[in-house]
C-alpha positions as CSV (number, residue, x, y, z in Angstrom):
1,X,-17.2,58.1,6.3
2,X,-15.0,55.5,4.8
3,X,-12.0,56.7,2.9
4,X,-11.5,55.6,-0.7
5,X,-8.3,55.9,-2.6
6,X,-8.9,57.6,-5.9
7,X,-6.7,58.7,-8.8
8,X,-7.3,61.7,-11.0
9,X,-5.8,63.4,-14.1
10,X,-5.7,67.1,-14.2
11,X,-4.4,69.5,-16.7
12,X,-1.6,72.0,-16.2
13,X,-3.9,75.0,-15.7
14,X,-5.9,73.3,-13.0
15,X,-2.7,71.9,-11.3
16,X,-1.4,75.3,-11.2
17,X,-4.6,76.8,-9.8
18,X,-4.6,74.2,-7.0
19,X,-0.8,74.7,-6.2
20,X,-1.5,78.5,-5.7
21,X,-4.6,77.9,-3.7
22,X,-2.5,75.4,-1.5
23,X,0.3,78.2,-1.4
24,X,-2.3,80.8,-0.2
25,X,-3.5,78.5,2.5
26,X,0.1,77.8,3.8
27,X,0.8,81.5,3.8
28,X,-2.3,82.2,5.6
29,X,-1.5,79.5,8.3
30,X,1.9,80.7,8.7
31,X,0.8,84.3,9.1
32,X,-1.6,83.2,11.9
33,X,0.8,80.8,13.5
34,X,-1.4,77.7,12.7
35,X,-0.2,74.3,11.5
36,X,0.5,74.2,7.7
37,X,-2.3,72.0,6.0
38,X,-1.5,69.0,4.3
39,X,-1.9,68.8,0.5
40,X,-3.9,65.7,0.7
41,X,-6.4,67.5,2.9
42,X,-6.5,70.2,0.3
43,X,-7.4,67.7,-2.4
44,X,-10.1,66.2,-0.2
45,X,-11.6,69.7,0.5
46,X,-11.6,70.4,-3.3
47,X,-13.2,67.0,-4.1
48,X,-15.8,67.5,-1.4
49,X,-16.8,71.1,-2.3
50,X,-16.0,70.9,-6.1
51,X,-13.3,73.0,-7.8
52,X,-16.0,75.4,-9.1
53,X,-16.6,76.7,-5.7
54,X,-13.0,78.1,-5.4
55,X,-12.1,81.5,-6.9
56,X,-10.1,81.2,-10.1
57,X,-7.1,83.6,-10.4
58,X,-6.0,84.7,-13.7
C-alpha cells in the first residue's frame, strides 16, 4: 500500500481523546516491556479503522 501524506483538522475534544488513547497505549507498552508506539502509527491506525471504533472516555 502506497503511503500518502494527509493533513487533517480536529477539534479540541477529539485531540484530547486521541492523546488519552495514545497515553493508554504507551502505558500498556511500558507495563509489558514492549517498544513505545509512534504517534504517527496511532494516527494511521485511527484513520484505517475510523475513530468511531474506539471507545470514548468522558
